[in-house]
C-alpha positions in Angstrom: -20.2 -35.7 64.0 -18.4 -33.3 61.5 -17.1 -34.2 57.9 -13.3 -33.9 57.8 -13.5 -32.5 54.2 -16.2 -29.8 54.2 -16.4 -29.4 58.1 -20.0 -29.7 57.9 -22.1 -32.0 60.1 -22.7 -35.3 58.7 -26.3 -36.1 57.8 -28.0 -38.5 60.3 -28.4 -42.1 59.2 -31.8 -42.4 57.8 -34.1 -45.1 59.1 -37.2 -46.7 58.1 -39.1 -44.1 60.1 -37.3 -41.0 58.3 -39.8 -38.8 56.4 -39.0 -38.3 52.6 -39.4 -34.4 52.9 -36.5 -34.5 55.5 -34.2 -36.3 53.1 -35.2 -33.8 50.3 -34.3 -30.9 52.5 -31.0 -32.3 53.4 -30.3 -32.9 49.6 -31.1 -29.3 48.9 -28.9 -28.0 51.7 -25.8 -30.0 50.5 -26.3 -29.0 46.7 -26.5 -25.3 47.8 -23.3 -25.8 49.7 -21.6 -27.4 46.8 -22.8 -24.6 44.6 -21.3 -21.9 46.8 -17.9 -23.9 46.9 -17.8 -24.0 43.2 -18.4 -20.2 42.9 -15.8 -19.6 45.5 -13.2 -21.8 43.6 -13.9 -19.9 40.4 -13.3 -16.6 42.1 -10.0 -17.9 43.5 -8.9 -19.2 40.1 -9.8 -15.9 38.6 -7.9 -13.9 41.2 -4.8 -16.0 41.0 -4.8 -15.7 37.2 -4.8 -11.9 37.6 -2.1 -11.7 40.3 0.3 -14.5 39.2 1.9 -12.7 36.3 2.6 -9.6 38.5 4.3 -11.6 41.2 6.0 -14.1 39.0 7.7 -11.9 36.3 11.4 -11.3 37.0 12.6 -7.8 37.5 14.3 -7.8 34.1 11.0 -8.3 32.2 9.2 -5.7 34.3 11.8 -3.3 33.3 11.3 -4.0 29.6 7.5 -3.6 30.1 8.0 -0.3 31.9 10.3 1.1 29.3 7.8 0.2 26.5 5.1 2.1 28.6 7.4 5.1 29.0 8.8 5.9 25.5 11.7 8.5 25.2 10.7 12.1 25.5 9.7 13.9 22.3 11.4 17.2 23.2 11.2 18.7 19.8 7.6 17.5 19.3 6.8 19.5 22.6 8.8 22.6 22.0 9.9 22.6 18.4 8.5 23.8 15.2 5.5 21.5 15.0 4.4 21.8 18.7 1.1 22.9 19.8 0.6 26.7 20.4 -0.2 26.5 24.1 2.2 24.5 26.3 0.4 21.5 27.9 -0.5 21.6 31.6 2.1 20.1 33.9 0.9 17.0 35.6 2.2 14.1 37.3 3.4 11.5 34.7 0.2 9.6 34.1 1.8 6.4 32.9 4.2 6.2 36.0 1.3 6.8 38.3 -0.8 3.9 36.7 2.3 1.5 36.9 2.8 2.4 40.5 -0.8 1.8 41.5 -0.8 -1.9 40.3 1.0 -3.3 43.3 3.5 -2.6 46.0 6.1 -4.5 43.9 5.5 -2.4 40.8 5.5 0.8 42.9 8.9 -0.2 44.2 10.2 -1.1 40.8 9.0 2.1 39.3 10.7 4.3 42.0 14.0 2.5 41.6 14.2 2.7 37.8 16.0 6.0 36.9 15.5 5.3 33.1 11.8 5.8 33.4 12.0 9.2 34.9 14.2 10.6 32.1 11.2 10.0 29.7 9.6 13.1 31.2 10.5 16.8 31.2 11.4 18.3 34.5 9.1 21.5 34.1 9.8 24.4 36.7 6.1 25.3 36.7 5.7 22.3 39.1 8.7 22.7 41.3 7.9 19.5 43.3 7.6 17.3 40.2 10.7 18.9 38.8 12.7 17.9 41.9 11.2 14.4 41.7 12.5 13.9 38.2 15.9 15.1 39.0 16.0 12.9 42.2 14.6 9.6 40.7 16.5 9.9 37.5 19.8 9.1 39.2 22.7 10.3 37.2 21.3 9.9 33.9 20.8 12.7 31.3 17.5 14.7 31.7 15.4 17.3 29.9 14.1 20.5 31.6 11.9 23.5 31.0 12.2 26.8 32.8 9.3 29.3 32.6 10.7 32.6 33.8 7.7 34.8 34.0 8.0 37.9 36.1 5.4 36.8 38.7 7.5 33.7 39.4 11.0 35.1 39.0 12.0 34.7 42.7 10.7 31.2 42.8 12.4 30.2 39.5 15.8 31.8 40.8 15.6 29.6 43.9 15.1 26.6 41.7 18.0 27.3 39.3 20.2 28.0 42.2 19.3 24.8 43.7 20.1 22.9 40.5 23.5 24.7 40.2 24.5 23.8 43.8 23.5 20.1 43.2 25.5 20.1 39.8 22.4 19.0 38.0 23.1 21.5 35.2 25.8 19.0 33.9 23.1 16.4 33.5 20.6 18.4 31.4 20.9 17.6 27.7 17.7 19.3 26.4 16.7 22.7 27.7 13.7 24.8 27.1 13.6 28.4 28.4 10.6 30.7 28.2 10.6 34.4 29.1 14.4 34.7 30.1 16.0 37.9 30.5 19.3 38.9 28.9 21.2 38.6 32.4 19.6 35.1 33.0 20.8 33.7 29.7 24.3 35.2 30.0 24.6 34.0 33.5 23.1 30.5 33.4 23.2 29.1 29.9 27.1 28.6 30.1 26.6 26.3 33.1 24.6 23.7 31.0 28.0 22.4 29.6 26.6 19.3 28.1 23.5 20.7 26.2 22.5 19.0 23.0 19.2 20.8 22.3 18.1 24.3 23.4 14.8 26.1 22.8 14.5 29.8 23.7 11.0 31.2 23.6 9.4 34.7 24.2 12.6 36.6 25.1 11.9 40.3 24.3 15.0 42.5 24.3 15.7 46.1 23.6 19.2 45.3 22.6 20.9 45.1 19.2 22.7 41.7 19.8 22.2 38.9 22.2 24.9 36.5 22.7 24.0 32.9 23.7 27.1 31.1 24.9 26.2 27.4 24.1 27.7 24.7 21.9 24.6 22.7 21.5 23.9 21.2 18.0 20.1 21.6 17.9 18.6 25.1 18.6 15.0 26.4 18.3 14.3 30.2 18.6 10.7 31.3 19.1 9.7 34.9 19.1 13.1 36.5 19.7 13.0 40.2 18.7 16.7 40.9 18.2 19.8 39.7 16.4 21.5 36.5 18.0 25.2 35.5 18.3 25.7 31.9 18.4 28.4 29.2 18.0 27.5 29.1 14.3 29.7 26.1 13.3 28.2 23.9 15.9 24.6 24.2 14.9 23.2 21.2 12.9 19.5 21.5 13.2 18.0 25.0 13.4 14.3 25.9 13.8 13.0 29.4 13.8 9.5 30.4 14.6 8.2 34.2 14.4 11.7 35.4 13.8 12.2 38.5 11.6 12.9 37.3 8.1 16.0 39.4 7.6 17.4 38.0 10.9 16.6 34.5 9.8 18.4 34.8 6.5 21.4 36.3 8.2 21.6 33.4 10.5 21.2 30.9 7.7 24.1 32.2 5.9 26.3 31.9 9.0 25.4 28.3 9.8 27.7 26.5 7.4 27.3 23.0 8.9 23.5 22.7 8.9 21.7 19.5 8.0 18.3 20.9 8.7 16.9 24.5 8.7 13.2 25.4 9.1 11.5 28.8 9.2 7.8 29.2 10.0 5.7 32.4 10.4 8.4 34.9 10.0 8.0 38.4 11.4 8.4 41.5 9.4 11.8 42.7 8.8 13.2 45.8 10.4 15.9 44.9 12.8 18.8 47.4 12.8 22.3 46.1 11.9 21.3 43.0 9.8 23.4 42.2 6.9 21.8 40.3 4.0 23.9 38.1 1.8 25.5 39.8 -1.2 27.3 36.8 -2.7 26.7 33.1 -3.0 27.0 31.0 0.2 27.1 27.2 0.2 25.4 24.9 2.8 27.0 21.7 1.9 25.4 19.4 4.2 21.9 20.8 4.3 19.2 18.0 3.6 16.1 19.6 4.8 15.1 23.2 4.1 11.9 25.0 5.0 11.2 28.7 3.7 8.1 30.7 3.5 7.6 32.2 -0.1 4.4 34.1 0.4 5.6 37.4 -0.9 8.3 38.7 -3.3 10.5 40.3 -0.5 14.1 41.5 -0.6 15.0 38.8 1.8 13.3 36.1 -0.3 15.0 37.1 -3.4 18.4 37.2 -1.7 17.9 33.7 -0.4 16.9 32.4 -3.9 19.8 34.2 -5.5 22.7 33.4 -3.2 21.8 30.1 -1.3 23.4 27.0 -2.6 22.3 23.6 -1.3 24.0 20.9 -3.3 22.9 18.0 -0.9 19.4 19.0 -0.4 16.8 16.1 -0.1 13.6 17.6 1.3 12.2 21.0 0.5 9.3 22.5 2.4 7.9 25.3 0.5 5.4 27.4 2.6 3.2 29.6 0.3 0.9 30.9 3.0 -1.8 32.0 0.7 -1.7 34.2 -2.4 1.7 34.1 -4.2 3.4 36.9 -5.9 6.4 35.0 -6.8 10.0 36.0 -7.8 11.3 35.9 -11.3 11.8 32.9 -13.4 15.5 33.5 -13.4 15.8 33.5 -9.6 13.6 30.2 -9.4 15.6 28.5 -12.2 19.0 29.4 -10.6 17.7 28.3 -7.1 16.3 24.9 -8.3 19.4 24.2 -10.6 21.7 23.7 -7.6 19.9 20.8 -6.1 17.6 19.4 -8.9 19.3 16.1 -8.9 19.3 15.4 -5.2 15.9 16.6 -4.2 13.7 13.6 -3.3 10.8 15.1 -1.3 8.9 18.2 -2.2 6.3 19.6 0.4 4.1 22.5 -0.5 2.0 24.2 2.2 -0.8 26.7 2.0 -0.7 27.1 -1.9 -3.8 28.9 -3.1 -2.6 29.7 -6.6 -4.1 28.4 -9.8 -2.2 27.2 -13.0 0.0 29.5 -15.1 2.4 30.6 -12.5 6.0 29.7 -13.0 6.6 28.2 -9.5 4.5 25.2 -10.4 6.3 24.7 -13.6 9.7 24.7 -11.9 8.5 22.2 -9.4 7.4 19.7 -12.1 10.8 19.8 -13.9 12.7 18.5 -10.9 13.8 15.1 -12.1 14.7 13.4 -8.9 11.5 14.1 -6.8 10.0 10.7 -5.5 7.4 12.0 -3.0 5.0 15.0 -3.2 3.2 16.4 0.0 0.6 18.9 -0.1 -0.5 20.6 3.2 -3.5 22.9 3.4 -3.6 23.7 -0.3 -6.6 24.9 -2.2 -8.5 22.4 -4.4 -7.8 24.7 -7.5 -4.1 24.3 -6.9 -4.5 20.5 -6.5 -6.4 20.4 -9.6 -3.6 22.1 -11.5 -1.0 19.7 -10.1 -2.9 16.7 -11.4 -3.6 18.3 -14.6 0.1 18.8 -15.1 0.9 15.2 -14.0 -1.7 13.9 -16.4 0.1 15.6 -19.4 3.3 13.5 -18.5 5.5 15.8 -20.7 6.4 19.5 -20.2 8.5 21.9 -22.3 11.6 23.3 -20.7 14.1 25.5 -22.8 12.6 24.5 -26.1 12.8 20.7 -25.3 10.4 18.2 -23.9 10.9 16.8 -20.4 9.1 14.1 -18.3 7.0 15.5 -15.5 8.5 14.0 -12.2 9.7 10.8 -13.9 10.6 9.2 -10.6 7.4 10.1 -8.7 6.6 7.3 -6.3 3.9 8.9 -3.8 1.6 11.7 -3.3 0.1 12.8 0.0 -2.6 15.4 0.5 -3.6 16.7 3.9 -6.1 19.3 5.1 -7.2 20.4 1.7 -9.0 23.8 1.4 -12.2 22.9 -0.4 -13.5 19.7 -2.0 -11.3 17.2 -3.8 -12.9 15.8 -6.8 -11.4 12.4 -6.8 -13.3 11.1 -9.8 -11.9 14.0 -11.9 -8.3 13.3 -10.6 -8.7 9.6 -11.8 -10.1 10.7 -15.2 -7.2 13.2 -15.8 -4.4 10.8 -14.7 -2.8 8.6 -17.5 -4.2 5.2 -17.8 -0.9 3.3 -16.9 -1.1 4.9 -13.5 -4.6 3.5 -12.7 -3.8 -0.1 -12.5 -5.5 -0.6 -9.1 -7.7 1.5 -6.9 -8.5 0.6 -3.3 -10.7 2.3 -0.8 -9.8 2.4 2.9 -12.3 3.6 5.5 -14.1 5.6 2.8 -11.5 8.5 3.1 -8.2 7.2 1.6 -7.7 6.2 -1.9 -4.6 4.2 -3.0 -3.3 4.1 -6.5 -0.6 1.8 -7.5 1.3 1.4 -10.8 4.8 0.3 -11.2 5.6 1.0 -7.7 3.9 4.3 -7.5 1.4 5.1 -4.6 -0.9 8.1 -4.4 -2.7 8.5 -1.0 -5.4 11.2 -0.8 -6.6 12.2 2.6 -9.8 14.3 1.9 
C-alpha cells in the first residue's frame, strides 16, 4: 500500500516475529528520504528567491533599473580634450548584453526601450551595431561617430547615404568625424540640422580656409591643419587639440559668446593668412579658459596683451615644462581683468623654481578659492607652499595677503617626491588644526573651512 503524502510504500506492520535489524533498516531508509526531501525544498526556495524579483517587478521599475545601469553617453569624455589617445574598440554594448541575458522578459524589455540605446554611440566602424542603435533608439536623439579612412571610404559612403535616406541625420545631436575630406564635410555636415556637439579629427587639407557649415554650440577640433570658418557667434564651448597656436588665437578672438575655451598641445605657428589680434577684444561670458604658456611666443604675448575675460572663474595654465615667461607688465595686465572673479586656478606641468614672476602674480589673486596642481615638479610645489606659509606678499610697495580666500588645494601626479612633513612644518600654525590620513596616500588639513588634499 502507498502513502498518499510521500508516495512511498507503507512499511509493513511489525509483529512479534519481526527482526530488530529489519526495523533499523527501514528507519534508515525513511530518514534518508526525509533528508533528500529537505534538500530539494531548500533548493526550491533558493531558486524561487532568485527568480521571483525578476518576474514580479513591474515594467516601470525595470525601466528605472535599466536606465541606472546605462548612464547617459559621455560624448566629450570620449572625443573631447580629456579623452584617451587611442579610440576604444567598438563592441556590442556590454551592459545591454548582460541585461538581455538575465531572462526572456528582460531581453524583451531591453529591446523595447529606446532610451537605453541612446546611451551608446553609433560607431561606423561596426556598421551592424550602428544600424542597431539607430533602429532601436526609436525617434530619440542619438550620438554618432564616422571614421572615414581611405580603406573604408566606399563602405562609409554607403552608410551615410543610407542614413540620409532614412532621415536619421535630423536625429543626430552629437557627431564625431575622423579623417573626413573637404568634400565630405561640405556635402554632409549641413544635413545634420540639429547638431549640438561636433568633433572633427585628423582632417588634413592643403587649402587655406575650410568652411564648416554648422550652427552647433559645442565644437572640438583635433589635428586640423588649416584655418577654419565657423558660425562664430553660436559657439559656446570650444576645445582645440594639436591646432597651430596662431590659428587658435585667431579663432578665440572671433568667438565672442564663449563660456569655455580650452587649448592643449598646440602645433607650431606657420599657417598663411592668419591675423593675430592688434587691439583688445572682450570675451564677456567666458568662465573657463585653458592656455599653454610654455614659451614666450608672439601669439602668447598677443593673448596676454589683448584678451579681456571679465567673468572668468576657472583658469587652467599649462606650463608644459621649463618656462620662459612674458614680461611682468603683460602678466599684470592680463590678471587685472579677472582678479576679482577667478575662483579656481589650475597649473599643469610647472617645473620652475621660486623667483619667477608668474608664481608671484598667481599668489596675489584675491578671489582664488581652489588651487589644483597637475604633473608639477616637487621644487615648484615646495615654492608654492613656501609662499603660502609667508601669508603676506608685497605688491606695488604694499602688503597683500596671499590667497586670502583659499579653501582647498589638490595635487595630482607630482613629478618627484612630496615631502609632506616639510609642507606641514612650513604652513602657518592656524592652518594645522587637524590632520587625517586616508589609505596612507591622502592627507586632509582643515582650518576655518580650509581643506588641503595631497595625492602623492
